A tleap script that builds the chain and sets N, CA, C and O, in Angstrom:
source leaprc.protein.ff14SB
mol = sequence {
  NMET SER SER LEU LEU ASP ARG CYS ARG ASP
  ASP GLN LEU ALA VAL ARG LEU SER HIE THR
  GLU TRP SER VAL ARG GLU ILE LEU LEU HIE
  THR ILE HIE SER GLU ARG TRP LEU HIE PRO
  GLN LEU LEU LEU LEU ARG ARG GLU VAL ALA
  PRO HIE LEU PRO VAL PRO ASN VAL GLY GLY
  VAL THR LEU PRO ASP THR ASP ALA GLN PRO
  SER LEU PRO GLU LEU ARG TRP ALA LEU THR
  SER VAL ARG ASP ASP THR ASN ARG LEU LEU
  ASP GLY LEU SER PRO GLU LEU LEU LYS GLU
  PRO GLY ASN LEU GLU LEU ASP GLY GLU ILE
  LEU ASP MET SER LEU ARG THR ILE ALA LEU
  THR ILE ALA ASP HIE GLN LEU PHE HIE ILE
  ARG GLN ILE GLN ARG THR LEU GLY LEU ALA
  CPRO
}
set mol.1.N position { 0.828 -1.186 0.000 }
set mol.1.CA position { 0.000 0.000 0.000 }
set mol.1.C position { 0.872 1.250 0.000 }
set mol.1.O position { 0.542 2.246 -0.643 }
set mol.2.N position { 1.975 1.190 0.718 }
set mol.2.CA position { 2.857 2.353 0.816 }
set mol.2.C position { 3.416 2.764 -0.547 }
set mol.2.O position { 3.460 3.952 -0.868 }
set mol.3.N position { 3.841 1.788 -1.344 }
set mol.3.CA position { 4.391 2.128 -2.661 }
set mol.3.C position { 3.312 2.696 -3.578 }
set mol.3.O position { 3.602 3.534 -4.432 }
set mol.4.N position { 2.074 2.247 -3.408 }
set mol.4.CA position { 0.975 2.801 -4.186 }
set mol.4.C position { 0.730 4.258 -3.788 }
set mol.4.O position { 0.503 5.112 -4.644 }
set mol.5.N position { 0.778 4.529 -2.499 }
set mol.5.CA position { 0.575 5.907 -2.040 }
set mol.5.C position { 1.710 6.818 -2.481 }
set mol.5.O position { 1.513 8.024 -2.634 }
set mol.6.N position { 2.889 6.260 -2.688 }
set mol.6.CA position { 4.007 7.053 -3.209 }
set mol.6.C position { 3.701 7.572 -4.610 }
set mol.6.O position { 4.235 8.600 -5.026 }
set mol.7.N position { 2.838 6.858 -5.336 }
set mol.7.CA position { 2.501 7.250 -6.712 }
set mol.7.C position { 1.233 8.095 -6.779 }
set mol.7.O position { 0.812 8.504 -7.861 }
set mol.8.N position { 0.634 8.352 -5.638 }
set mol.8.CA position { -0.631 9.074 -5.585 }
set mol.8.C position { -0.387 10.519 -5.129 }
set mol.8.O position { 0.506 10.790 -4.327 }
set mol.9.N position { -1.193 11.423 -5.652 }
set mol.9.CA position { -1.128 12.835 -5.245 }
set mol.9.C position { -2.396 13.188 -4.476 }
set mol.9.O position { -3.432 12.542 -4.636 }
set mol.10.N position { -2.304 14.205 -3.652 }
set mol.10.CA position { -3.450 14.643 -2.854 }
set mol.10.C position { -4.674 14.945 -3.724 }
set mol.10.O position { -5.806 14.658 -3.334 }
set mol.11.N position { -4.438 15.524 -4.900 }
set mol.11.CA position { -5.575 15.891 -5.765 }
set mol.11.C position { -6.241 14.663 -6.400 }
set mol.11.O position { -7.302 14.794 -7.011 }
set mol.12.N position { -5.646 13.488 -6.271 }
set mol.12.CA position { -6.233 12.269 -6.822 }
set mol.12.C position { -7.135 11.542 -5.821 }
set mol.12.O position { -7.780 10.555 -6.176 }
set mol.13.N position { -7.184 12.016 -4.587 }
set mol.13.CA position { -7.958 11.321 -3.557 }
set mol.13.C position { -9.459 11.336 -3.836 }
set mol.13.O position { -10.181 10.454 -3.372 }
set mol.14.N position { -9.933 12.320 -4.581 }
set mol.14.CA position { -11.369 12.412 -4.886 }
set mol.14.C position { -11.744 11.674 -6.165 }
set mol.14.O position { -12.922 11.624 -6.518 }
set mol.15.N position { -10.769 11.100 -6.867 }
set mol.15.CA position { -11.027 10.416 -8.134 }
set mol.15.C position { -11.851 9.164 -7.879 }
set mol.15.O position { -11.611 8.435 -6.916 }
set mol.16.N position { -12.837 8.919 -8.761 }
set mol.16.CA position { -13.646 7.703 -8.734 }
set mol.16.C position { -13.844 7.225 -10.163 }
set mol.16.O position { -13.841 8.026 -11.098 }
set mol.17.N position { -14.014 5.932 -10.330 }
set mol.17.CA position { -14.243 5.372 -11.665 }
set mol.17.C position { -15.588 5.812 -12.229 }
set mol.17.O position { -15.717 6.055 -13.429 }
set mol.18.N position { -16.578 5.913 -11.365 }
set mol.18.CA position { -17.905 6.385 -11.771 }
set mol.18.C position { -18.567 6.984 -10.539 }
set mol.18.O position { -18.043 6.878 -9.431 }
set mol.19.N position { -19.714 7.608 -10.734 }
set mol.19.CA position { -20.395 8.234 -9.603 }
set mol.19.C position { -20.894 7.213 -8.578 }
set mol.19.O position { -21.217 7.583 -7.450 }
set mol.20.N position { -20.961 5.943 -8.954 }
set mol.20.CA position { -21.402 4.903 -8.023 }
set mol.20.C position { -20.233 4.228 -7.291 }
set mol.20.O position { -20.449 3.454 -6.359 }
set mol.21.N position { -19.015 4.517 -7.709 }
set mol.21.CA position { -17.821 3.912 -7.091 }
set mol.21.C position { -17.287 4.799 -5.969 }
set mol.21.O position { -17.555 6.000 -5.927 }
set mol.22.N position { -16.526 4.184 -5.060 }
set mol.22.CA position { -15.874 4.945 -4.003 }
set mol.22.C position { -14.699 5.726 -4.573 }
set mol.22.O position { -14.076 5.310 -5.551 }
set mol.23.N position { -14.406 6.861 -3.950 }
set mol.23.CA position { -13.219 7.625 -4.309 }
set mol.23.C position { -12.000 6.936 -3.685 }
set mol.23.O position { -12.136 6.070 -2.821 }
set mol.24.N position { -10.821 7.334 -4.134 }
set mol.24.CA position { -9.587 6.788 -3.558 }
set mol.24.C position { -9.562 7.053 -2.058 }
set mol.24.O position { -9.194 6.171 -1.283 }
set mol.25.N position { -9.948 8.259 -1.639 }
set mol.25.CA position { -9.972 8.599 -0.212 }
set mol.25.C position { -10.926 7.662 0.551 }
set mol.25.O position { -10.584 7.169 1.626 }
set mol.26.N position { -12.105 7.423 0.000 }
set mol.26.CA position { -13.073 6.551 0.662 }
set mol.26.C position { -12.555 5.116 0.758 }
set mol.26.O position { -12.772 4.439 1.764 }
set mol.27.N position { -11.882 4.665 -0.272 }
set mol.27.CA position { -11.299 3.318 -0.243 }
set mol.27.C position { -10.250 3.228 0.859 }
set mol.27.O position { -10.223 2.261 1.620 }
set mol.28.N position { -9.393 4.231 0.943 }
set mol.28.CA position { -8.344 4.230 1.967 }
set mol.28.C position { -8.947 4.287 3.369 }
set mol.28.O position { -8.511 3.558 4.261 }
set mol.29.N position { -9.944 5.144 3.570 }
set mol.29.CA position { -10.593 5.219 4.883 }
set mol.29.C position { -11.249 3.890 5.247 }
set mol.29.O position { -11.164 3.450 6.394 }
set mol.30.N position { -11.894 3.255 4.289 }
set mol.30.CA position { -12.511 1.957 4.524 }
set mol.30.C position { -11.453 0.923 4.926 }
set mol.30.O position { -11.658 0.151 5.863 }
set mol.31.N position { -10.345 0.913 4.225 }
set mol.31.CA position { -9.266 -0.042 4.517 }
set mol.31.C position { -8.723 0.178 5.927 }
set mol.31.O position { -8.503 -0.780 6.668 }
set mol.32.N position { -8.514 1.420 6.286 }
set mol.32.CA position { -7.992 1.765 7.618 }
set mol.32.C position { -8.952 1.299 8.707 }
set mol.32.O position { -8.550 0.617 9.650 }
set mol.33.N position { -10.212 1.668 8.573 }
set mol.33.CA position { -11.188 1.346 9.614 }
set mol.33.C position { -11.509 -0.149 9.662 }
set mol.33.O position { -11.789 -0.682 10.736 }
set mol.34.N position { -11.474 -0.822 8.529 }
set mol.34.CA position { -11.718 -2.269 8.519 }
set mol.34.C position { -10.640 -3.022 9.283 }
set mol.34.O position { -10.933 -3.936 10.053 }
set mol.35.N position { -9.401 -2.632 9.064 }
set mol.35.CA position { -8.315 -3.317 9.772 }
set mol.35.C position { -8.394 -3.016 11.265 }
set mol.35.O position { -8.207 -3.906 12.094 }
set mol.36.N position { -8.671 -1.767 11.602 }
set mol.36.CA position { -8.797 -1.413 13.029 }
set mol.36.C position { -9.950 -2.191 13.665 }
set mol.36.O position { -9.857 -2.590 14.826 }
set mol.37.N position { -11.026 -2.408 12.925 }
set mol.37.CA position { -12.186 -3.126 13.447 }
set mol.37.C position { -11.813 -4.553 13.849 }
set mol.37.O position { -12.428 -5.120 14.752 }
set mol.38.N position { -10.822 -5.131 13.195 }
set mol.38.CA position { -10.418 -6.503 13.501 }
set mol.38.C position { -9.460 -6.600 14.692 }
set mol.38.O position { -9.208 -7.703 15.177 }
set mol.39.N position { -8.929 -5.497 15.166 }
set mol.39.CA position { -7.970 -5.540 16.263 }
set mol.39.C position { -8.526 -6.169 17.543 }
set mol.39.O position { -7.815 -6.951 18.173 }
set mol.40.N position { -9.767 -5.865 17.961 }
set mol.40.CA position { -10.270 -6.548 19.165 }
set mol.40.C position { -10.318 -8.070 19.001 }
set mol.40.O position { -10.064 -8.804 19.957 }
set mol.41.N position { -10.638 -8.541 17.808 }
set mol.41.CA position { -10.662 -9.978 17.570 }
set mol.41.C position { -9.253 -10.560 17.652 }
set mol.41.O position { -9.048 -11.630 18.225 }
set mol.42.N position { -8.286 -9.848 17.076 }
set mol.42.CA position { -6.892 -10.305 17.169 }
set mol.42.C position { -6.443 -10.348 18.627 }
set mol.42.O position { -5.773 -11.290 19.050 }
set mol.43.N position { -6.811 -9.338 19.379 }
set mol.43.CA position { -6.420 -9.274 20.784 }
set mol.43.C position { -7.039 -10.424 21.586 }
set mol.43.O position { -6.355 -11.052 22.394 }
set mol.44.N position { -8.317 -10.699 21.368 }
set mol.44.CA position { -8.966 -11.811 22.065 }
set mol.44.C position { -8.309 -13.149 21.737 }
set mol.44.O position { -8.058 -13.960 22.628 }
set mol.45.N position { -8.036 -13.370 20.464 }
set mol.45.CA position { -7.395 -14.631 20.068 }
set mol.45.C position { -5.978 -14.730 20.622 }
set mol.45.O position { -5.546 -15.798 21.055 }
set mol.46.N position { -5.257 -13.607 20.606 }
set mol.46.CA position { -3.894 -13.615 21.153 }
set mol.46.C position { -3.940 -14.020 22.629 }
set mol.46.O position { -3.137 -14.837 23.079 }
set mol.47.N position { -4.884 -13.443 23.375 }
set mol.47.CA position { -5.004 -13.780 24.800 }
set mol.47.C position { -5.365 -15.249 24.994 }
set mol.47.O position { -4.921 -15.882 25.952 }
set mol.48.N position { -6.168 -15.787 24.087 }
set mol.48.CA position { -6.598 -17.181 24.227 }
set mol.48.C position { -5.486 -18.165 23.886 }
set mol.48.O position { -5.286 -19.144 24.605 }
set mol.49.N position { -4.759 -17.916 22.794 }
set mol.49.CA position { -3.762 -18.902 22.360 }
set mol.49.C position { -2.381 -18.671 22.987 }
set mol.49.O position { -1.544 -19.573 22.993 }
set mol.50.N position { -2.146 -17.476 23.508 }
set mol.50.CA position { -0.830 -17.182 24.100 }
set mol.50.C position { -0.989 -16.363 25.381 }
set mol.50.O position { -0.505 -15.234 25.454 }
set mol.51.N position { -1.663 -16.921 26.390 }
set mol.51.CA position { -1.890 -16.156 27.623 }
set mol.51.C position { -0.605 -15.801 28.361 }
set mol.51.O position { -0.597 -14.911 29.211 }
set mol.52.N position { 0.482 -16.501 28.033 }
set mol.52.CA position { 1.764 -16.250 28.681 }
set mol.52.C position { 2.489 -15.026 28.103 }
set mol.52.O position { 3.435 -14.528 28.714 }
set mol.53.N position { 2.063 -14.543 26.949 }
set mol.53.CA position { 2.725 -13.397 26.319 }
set mol.53.C position { 2.100 -12.090 26.792 }
set mol.53.O position { 0.900 -12.029 27.059 }
set mol.54.N position { 2.926 -11.038 26.893 }
set mol.54.CA position { 2.359 -9.743 27.296 }
set mol.54.C position { 1.389 -9.230 26.233 }
set mol.54.O position { 1.527 -9.521 25.044 }
set mol.55.N position { 0.416 -8.468 26.690 }
set mol.55.CA position { -0.579 -7.886 25.787 }
set mol.55.C position { -0.049 -6.532 25.313 }
set mol.55.O position { 0.229 -5.651 26.127 }
set mol.56.N position { 0.090 -6.368 23.995 }
set mol.56.CA position { 0.623 -5.102 23.491 }
set mol.56.C position { -0.397 -3.965 23.631 }
set mol.56.O position { -1.607 -4.192 23.652 }
set mol.57.N position { 0.111 -2.768 23.722 }
set mol.57.CA position { -0.736 -1.585 23.775 }
set mol.57.C position { -1.075 -1.177 22.346 }
set mol.57.O position { -0.189 -0.811 21.574 }
set mol.58.N position { -2.341 -1.238 22.002 }
set mol.58.CA position { -2.784 -0.883 20.652 }
set mol.58.C position { -4.004 0.017 20.731 }
set mol.58.O position { -4.658 0.114 21.770 }
set mol.59.N position { -4.302 0.677 19.608 }
set mol.59.CA position { -5.519 1.467 19.502 }
set mol.59.C position { -5.467 2.817 20.158 }
set mol.59.O position { -6.512 3.412 20.424 }
set mol.60.N position { -4.287 3.320 20.427 }
set mol.60.CA position { -4.168 4.596 21.123 }
set mol.60.C position { -4.263 5.830 20.240 }
set mol.60.O position { -4.175 6.954 20.734 }
set mol.61.N position { -4.441 5.633 18.948 }
set mol.61.CA position { -4.491 6.799 18.054 }
set mol.61.C position { -5.913 7.003 17.534 }
set mol.61.O position { -6.667 6.049 17.344 }
set mol.62.N position { -6.249 8.246 17.315 }
set mol.62.CA position { -7.554 8.585 16.754 }
set mol.62.C position { -7.430 8.620 15.244 }
set mol.62.O position { -6.611 9.353 14.689 }
set mol.63.N position { -8.245 7.827 14.595 }
set mol.63.CA position { -8.203 7.741 13.138 }
set mol.63.C position { -9.091 8.813 12.522 }
set mol.63.O position { -10.022 9.299 13.164 }
set mol.64.N position { -8.799 9.186 11.267 }
set mol.64.CA position { -9.670 10.144 10.589 }
set mol.64.C position { -11.081 9.581 10.479 }
set mol.64.O position { -11.265 8.392 10.214 }
set mol.65.N position { -12.054 10.423 10.679 }
set mol.65.CA position { -13.453 10.027 10.560 }
set mol.65.C position { -13.758 9.673 9.115 }
set mol.65.O position { -13.190 10.258 8.193 }
set mol.66.N position { -14.651 8.717 8.919 }
set mol.66.CA position { -14.980 8.288 7.557 }
set mol.66.C position { -15.694 9.380 6.762 }
set mol.66.O position { -15.750 9.307 5.534 }
set mol.67.N position { -16.237 10.383 7.437 }
set mol.67.CA position { -16.868 11.499 6.734 }
set mol.67.C position { -15.908 12.665 6.515 }
set mol.67.O position { -16.278 13.664 5.897 }
set mol.68.N position { -14.701 12.547 7.006 }
set mol.68.CA position { -13.716 13.619 6.884 }
set mol.68.C position { -13.065 13.606 5.505 }
set mol.68.O position { -13.275 12.685 4.716 }
set mol.69.N position { -12.297 14.605 5.235 }
set mol.69.CA position { -11.555 14.714 3.980 }
set mol.69.C position { -10.054 14.780 4.295 }
set mol.69.O position { -9.403 15.781 3.996 }
set mol.70.N position { -9.508 13.726 4.894 }
set mol.70.CA position { -8.095 13.770 5.267 }
set mol.70.C position { -7.191 13.854 4.042 }
set mol.70.O position { -7.520 13.370 2.959 }
set mol.71.N position { -6.061 14.476 4.253 }
set mol.71.CA position { -5.057 14.614 3.192 }
set mol.71.C position { -4.289 13.304 3.032 }
set mol.71.O position { -4.415 12.388 3.845 }
set mol.72.N position { -3.501 13.236 1.978 }
set mol.72.CA position { -2.692 12.044 1.733 }
set mol.72.C position { -1.729 11.763 2.888 }
set mol.72.O position { -1.618 10.607 3.299 }
set mol.73.N position { -1.023 12.769 3.434 }
set mol.73.CA position { -0.162 12.477 4.589 }
set mol.73.C position { -0.946 11.956 5.798 }
set mol.73.O position { -0.454 11.090 6.523 }
set mol.74.N position { -2.147 12.469 6.020 }
set mol.74.CA position { -2.966 11.985 7.138 }
set mol.74.C position { -3.388 10.536 6.915 }
set mol.74.O position { -3.368 9.730 7.845 }
set mol.75.N position { -3.762 10.211 5.701 }
set mol.75.CA position { -4.154 8.838 5.384 }
set mol.75.C position { -2.968 7.891 5.505 }
set mol.75.O position { -3.097 6.782 6.023 }
set mol.76.N position { -1.819 8.336 5.026 }
set mol.76.CA position { -0.607 7.511 5.138 }
set mol.76.C position { -0.282 7.250 6.608 }
set mol.76.O position { 0.067 6.130 6.983 }
set mol.77.N position { -0.399 8.284 7.436 }
set mol.77.CA position { -0.135 8.140 8.866 }
set mol.77.C position { -1.115 7.148 9.491 }
set mol.77.O position { -0.710 6.281 10.265 }
set mol.78.N position { -2.405 7.271 9.158 }
set mol.78.CA position { -3.422 6.384 9.725 }
set mol.78.C position { -3.181 4.939 9.301 }
set mol.78.O position { -3.277 4.026 10.121 }
set mol.79.N position { -2.868 4.728 8.020 }
set mol.79.CA position { -2.564 3.367 7.542 }
set mol.79.C position { -1.377 2.779 8.287 }
set mol.79.O position { -1.409 1.620 8.702 }
set mol.80.N position { -0.339 3.572 8.452 }
set mol.80.CA position { 0.866 3.119 9.151 }
set mol.80.C position { 0.560 2.808 10.609 }
set mol.80.O position { 1.032 1.804 11.142 }
set mol.81.N position { -0.225 3.661 11.258 }
set mol.81.CA position { -0.573 3.450 12.671 }
set mol.81.C position { -1.356 2.169 12.870 }
set mol.81.O position { -1.072 1.395 13.784 }
set mol.82.N position { -2.345 1.944 12.013 }
set mol.82.CA position { -3.163 0.736 12.125 }
set mol.82.C position { -2.323 -0.499 11.832 }
set mol.82.O position { -2.434 -1.502 12.537 }
set mol.83.N position { -1.489 -0.440 10.806 }
set mol.83.CA position { -0.637 -1.591 10.474 }
set mol.83.C position { 0.357 -1.873 11.592 }
set mol.83.O position { 0.624 -3.036 11.894 }
set mol.84.N position { 0.908 -0.835 12.213 }
set mol.84.CA position { 1.822 -1.039 13.340 }
set mol.84.C position { 1.105 -1.753 14.484 }
set mol.84.O position { 1.675 -2.641 15.118 }
set mol.85.N position { -0.148 -1.365 14.749 }
set mol.85.CA position { -0.915 -2.046 15.792 }
set mol.85.C position { -1.151 -3.517 15.431 }
set mol.85.O position { -1.029 -4.395 16.286 }
set mol.86.N position { -1.485 -3.781 14.173 }
set mol.86.CA position { -1.680 -5.166 13.727 }
set mol.86.C position { -0.395 -5.961 13.947 }
set mol.86.O position { -0.429 -7.080 14.458 }
set mol.87.N position { 0.717 -5.385 13.562 }
set mol.87.CA position { 1.999 -6.075 13.743 }
set mol.87.C position { 2.299 -6.328 15.215 }
set mol.87.O position { 2.805 -7.394 15.563 }
set mol.88.N position { 1.991 -5.356 16.094 }
set mol.88.CA position { 2.209 -5.564 17.531 }
set mol.88.C position { 1.352 -6.719 18.057 }
set mol.88.O position { 1.784 -7.480 18.923 }
set mol.89.N position { 0.139 -6.838 17.525 }
set mol.89.CA position { -0.746 -7.924 17.971 }
set mol.89.C position { -0.249 -9.295 17.517 }
set mol.89.O position { -0.570 -10.308 18.138 }
set mol.90.N position { 0.521 -9.331 16.449 }
set mol.90.CA position { 1.033 -10.605 15.932 }
set mol.90.C position { 2.466 -10.889 16.385 }
set mol.90.O position { 2.926 -12.028 16.295 }
set mol.91.N position { 3.174 -9.868 16.870 }
set mol.91.CA position { 4.568 -10.033 17.289 }
set mol.91.C position { 4.703 -11.059 18.410 }
set mol.91.O position { 3.856 -11.158 19.298 }
set mol.92.N position { 5.781 -11.807 18.342 }
set mol.92.CA position { 6.098 -12.762 19.388 }
set mol.92.C position { 5.366 -14.088 19.291 }
set mol.92.O position { 5.568 -14.974 20.122 }
set mol.93.N position { 4.525 -14.229 18.292 }
set mol.93.CA position { 3.765 -15.468 18.140 }
set mol.93.C position { 4.473 -16.402 17.171 }
set mol.93.O position { 4.852 -15.998 16.072 }
set mol.94.N position { 4.647 -17.620 17.573 }
set mol.94.CA position { 5.286 -18.616 16.715 }
set mol.94.C position { 4.319 -19.012 15.606 }
set mol.94.O position { 3.118 -18.769 15.720 }
set mol.95.N position { 4.828 -19.619 14.531 }
set mol.95.CA position { 3.929 -20.109 13.479 }
set mol.95.C position { 2.854 -21.057 14.022 }
set mol.95.O position { 1.723 -21.065 13.538 }
set mol.96.N position { 3.218 -21.849 15.027 }
set mol.96.CA position { 2.242 -22.768 15.611 }
set mol.96.C position { 1.130 -22.013 16.321 }
set mol.96.O position { -0.044 -22.362 16.191 }
set mol.97.N position { 1.499 -20.966 17.082 }
set mol.97.CA position { 0.479 -20.178 17.783 }
set mol.97.C position { -0.402 -19.405 16.807 }
set mol.97.O position { -1.593 -19.221 17.055 }
set mol.98.N position { 0.176 -18.957 15.705 }
set mol.98.CA position { -0.617 -18.240 14.701 }
set mol.98.C position { -1.690 -19.141 14.101 }
set mol.98.O position { -2.763 -18.673 13.718 }
set mol.99.N position { -1.392 -20.444 14.022 }
set mol.99.CA position { -2.343 -21.400 13.446 }
set mol.99.C position { -3.310 -21.972 14.477 }
set mol.99.O position { -4.308 -22.595 14.114 }
set mol.100.N position { -3.022 -21.763 15.748 }
set mol.100.CA position { -3.832 -22.338 16.823 }
set mol.100.C position { -5.253 -21.755 16.788 }
set mol.100.O position { -5.430 -20.539 16.869 }
set mol.101.N position { -6.250 -22.619 16.670 }
set mol.101.CA position { -7.629 -22.091 16.646 }
set mol.101.C position { -8.066 -21.625 18.025 }
set mol.101.O position { -7.646 -22.164 19.049 }
set mol.102.N position { -8.897 -20.638 18.022 }
set mol.102.CA position { -9.472 -20.133 19.260 }
set mol.102.C position { -10.921 -19.776 19.018 }
set mol.102.O position { -11.332 -19.532 17.884 }
set mol.103.N position { -11.682 -19.747 20.078 }
set mol.103.CA position { -13.086 -19.372 19.948 }
set mol.103.C position { -13.199 -17.859 19.943 }
set mol.103.O position { -12.630 -17.171 20.791 }
set mol.104.N position { -13.931 -17.367 18.992 }
set mol.104.CA position { -14.075 -15.934 18.810 }
set mol.104.C position { -15.545 -15.627 18.581 }
set mol.104.O position { -16.181 -16.211 17.702 }
set mol.105.N position { -16.083 -14.706 19.378 }
set mol.105.CA position { -17.465 -14.300 19.164 }
set mol.105.C position { -17.476 -13.112 18.225 }
set mol.105.O position { -16.835 -12.094 18.487 }
set mol.106.N position { -18.199 -13.244 17.142 }
set mol.106.CA position { -18.268 -12.198 16.136 }
set mol.106.C position { -19.710 -12.057 15.688 }
set mol.106.O position { -20.298 -12.992 15.143 }
set mol.107.N position { -20.265 -10.903 15.919 }
set mol.107.CA position { -21.661 -10.640 15.552 }
set mol.107.C position { -22.614 -11.702 16.112 }
set mol.107.O position { -23.529 -12.151 15.422 }
set mol.108.N position { -22.392 -12.096 17.365 }
set mol.108.CA position { -23.280 -13.040 18.028 }
set mol.108.C position { -23.027 -14.497 17.730 }
set mol.108.O position { -23.718 -15.363 18.265 }
set mol.109.N position { -22.054 -14.791 16.889 }
set mol.109.CA position { -21.733 -16.184 16.566 }
set mol.109.C position { -20.366 -16.538 17.126 }
set mol.109.O position { -19.472 -15.693 17.180 }
set mol.110.N position { -20.205 -17.785 17.543 }
set mol.110.CA position { -18.909 -18.278 18.008 }
set mol.110.C position { -18.213 -18.927 16.820 }
set mol.110.O position { -18.726 -19.870 16.218 }
set mol.111.N position { -17.042 -18.408 16.497 }
set mol.111.CA position { -16.262 -18.937 15.379 }
set mol.111.C position { -14.997 -19.585 15.912 }
set mol.111.O position { -14.413 -19.118 16.890 }
set mol.112.N position { -14.584 -20.643 15.278 }
set mol.112.CA position { -13.323 -21.293 15.576 }
set mol.112.C position { -12.333 -20.749 14.547 }
set mol.112.O position { -12.348 -21.158 13.386 }
set mol.113.N position { -11.486 -19.838 14.973 }
set mol.113.CA position { -10.645 -19.117 14.027 }
set mol.113.C position { -9.227 -18.978 14.578 }
set mol.113.O position { -9.011 -19.069 15.786 }
set mol.114.N position { -8.275 -18.759 13.691 }
set mol.114.CA position { -6.895 -18.561 14.122 }
set mol.114.C position { -6.456 -17.132 13.809 }
set mol.114.O position { -7.060 -16.447 12.984 }
set mol.115.N position { -5.397 -16.700 14.483 }
set mol.115.CA position { -4.802 -15.390 14.202 }
set mol.115.C position { -4.327 -15.321 12.756 }
set mol.115.O position { -4.437 -14.285 12.099 }
set mol.116.N position { -3.800 -16.438 12.275 }
set mol.116.CA position { -3.321 -16.500 10.892 }
set mol.116.C position { -4.462 -16.239 9.912 }
set mol.116.O position { -4.280 -15.532 8.920 }
set mol.117.N position { -5.623 -16.801 10.183 }
set mol.117.CA position { -6.777 -16.604 9.307 }
set mol.117.C position { -7.170 -15.128 9.253 }
set mol.117.O position { -7.448 -14.590 8.182 }
set mol.118.N position { -7.192 -14.483 10.416 }
set mol.118.CA position { -7.546 -13.060 10.428 }
set mol.118.C position { -6.477 -12.238 9.716 }
set mol.118.O position { -6.806 -11.325 8.957 }
set mol.119.N position { -5.208 -12.546 9.948 }
set mol.119.CA position { -4.133 -11.813 9.283 }
set mol.119.C position { -4.216 -11.975 7.765 }
set mol.119.O position { -4.014 -11.012 7.024 }
set mol.120.N position { -4.508 -13.177 7.309 }
set mol.120.CA position { -4.658 -13.402 5.863 }
set mol.120.C position { -5.884 -12.679 5.312 }
set mol.120.O position { -5.862 -12.193 4.181 }
set mol.121.N position { -6.939 -12.609 6.095 }
set mol.121.CA position { -8.137 -11.874 5.686 }
set mol.121.C position { -7.816 -10.396 5.529 }
set mol.121.O position { -8.247 -9.767 4.563 }
set mol.122.N position { -7.067 -9.839 6.464 }
set mol.122.CA position { -6.652 -8.430 6.384 }
set mol.122.C position { -5.835 -8.204 5.123 }
set mol.122.O position { -6.076 -7.248 4.385 }
set mol.123.N position { -4.868 -9.079 4.873 }
set mol.123.CA position { -4.007 -8.932 3.693 }
set mol.123.C position { -4.800 -9.043 2.397 }
set mol.123.O position { -4.586 -8.262 1.470 }
set mol.124.N position { -5.708 -10.004 2.326 }
set mol.124.CA position { -6.521 -10.196 1.133 }
set mol.124.C position { -7.425 -8.984 0.891 }
set mol.124.O position { -7.577 -8.534 -0.245 }
set mol.125.N position { -8.015 -8.467 1.948 }
set mol.125.CA position { -8.888 -7.305 1.846 }
set mol.125.C position { -8.100 -6.092 1.343 }
set mol.125.O position { -8.561 -5.353 0.473 }
set mol.126.N position { -6.920 -5.908 1.900 }
set mol.126.CA position { -6.107 -4.771 1.475 }
set mol.126.C position { -5.667 -4.923 0.019 }
set mol.126.O position { -5.662 -3.944 -0.727 }
set mol.127.N position { -5.302 -6.123 -0.386 }
set mol.127.CA position { -4.896 -6.358 -1.773 }
set mol.127.C position { -6.045 -6.048 -2.739 }
set mol.127.O position { -5.829 -5.450 -3.793 }
set mol.128.N position { -7.262 -6.456 -2.376 }
set mol.128.CA position { -8.424 -6.145 -3.206 }
set mol.128.C position { -8.544 -4.629 -3.409 }
set mol.128.O position { -8.779 -4.159 -4.522 }
set mol.129.N position { -8.378 -3.876 -2.320 }
set mol.129.CA position { -8.537 -2.427 -2.418 }
set mol.129.C position { -7.335 -1.749 -3.076 }
set mol.129.O position { -7.488 -0.690 -3.684 }
set mol.130.N position { -6.154 -2.335 -2.966 }
set mol.130.CA position { -5.006 -1.808 -3.710 }
set mol.130.C position { -5.294 -1.892 -5.203 }
set mol.130.O position { -5.064 -0.937 -5.946 }
set mol.131.N position { -5.793 -3.031 -5.629 }
set mol.131.CA position { -6.134 -3.196 -7.052 }
set mol.131.C position { -7.244 -2.228 -7.466 }
set mol.131.O position { -7.225 -1.696 -8.577 }
set mol.132.N position { -8.199 -2.003 -6.578 }
set mol.132.CA position { -9.282 -1.062 -6.862 }
set mol.132.C position { -8.722 0.357 -7.042 }
set mol.132.O position { -9.136 1.077 -7.950 }
set mol.133.N position { -7.795 0.751 -6.191 }
set mol.133.CA position { -7.177 2.085 -6.310 }
set mol.133.C position { -6.346 2.152 -7.594 }
set mol.133.O position { -6.378 3.159 -8.300 }
set mol.134.N position { -5.611 1.097 -7.894 }
set mol.134.CA position { -4.826 1.070 -9.130 }
set mol.134.C position { -5.721 1.269 -10.353 }
set mol.134.O position { -5.396 2.055 -11.243 }
set mol.135.N position { -6.836 0.563 -10.394 }
set mol.135.CA position { -7.776 0.737 -11.518 }
set mol.135.C position { -8.324 2.150 -11.562 }
set mol.135.O position { -8.408 2.751 -12.633 }
set mol.136.N position { -8.697 2.685 -10.407 }
set mol.136.CA position { -9.273 4.024 -10.333 }
set mol.136.C position { -8.298 5.071 -10.852 }
set mol.136.O position { -8.700 6.016 -11.530 }
set mol.137.N position { -7.044 4.908 -10.542 }
set mol.137.CA position { -6.025 5.893 -10.950 }
set mol.137.C position { -5.371 5.551 -12.284 }
set mol.137.O position { -4.467 6.260 -12.727 }
set mol.138.N position { -5.818 4.471 -12.931 }
set mol.138.CA position { -5.224 4.079 -14.196 }
set mol.138.C position { -3.816 3.530 -14.056 }
set mol.138.O position { -3.002 3.641 -14.973 }
set mol.139.N position { -3.531 2.934 -12.899 }
set mol.139.CA position { -2.203 2.389 -12.625 }
set mol.139.C position { -2.166 0.870 -12.642 }
set mol.139.O position { -1.160 0.269 -12.264 }
set mol.140.N position { -3.257 0.245 -13.077 }
set mol.140.CA position { -3.321 -1.210 -13.053 }
set mol.140.C position { -2.209 -1.806 -13.899 }
set mol.140.O position { -1.945 -1.360 -15.016 }
set mol.141.N position { -1.556 -2.840 -13.335 }
set mol.141.CA position { -0.449 -3.467 -14.075 }
set mol.141.C position { -0.919 -4.214 -15.317 }
set mol.141.O position { -0.103 -4.790 -16.036 }
savepdb mol mol.pdb
quit
């Protein structure tokens, strides 16, 4: 995502493929807030599969509101902050612990899920939106 933002200018944040599509800014805000939304689930699973490890301090930054018009530097900062928190939640976990299933309540349902599954979901979601931004800006490979 960082290399894509290196190719983006502030004036391109309002660009959309059509009036029904999200703008680049809206896509970035969605990506930021979606990843942050998964942090409580990562934290719960980390506590369940690795109770012996210290709990990292995450979520201490205020993200741009989804109705705001943050600049490219603000969006870059928010993306970096959220990704740093995700990395802190995964730090210190062995490959075995990352694969260890844990019970997770999500929207009223109990799911048997691993930290690895959530991390892969985050990566897949971000990749989808990177491609969406590339298409929107005419940068698709």
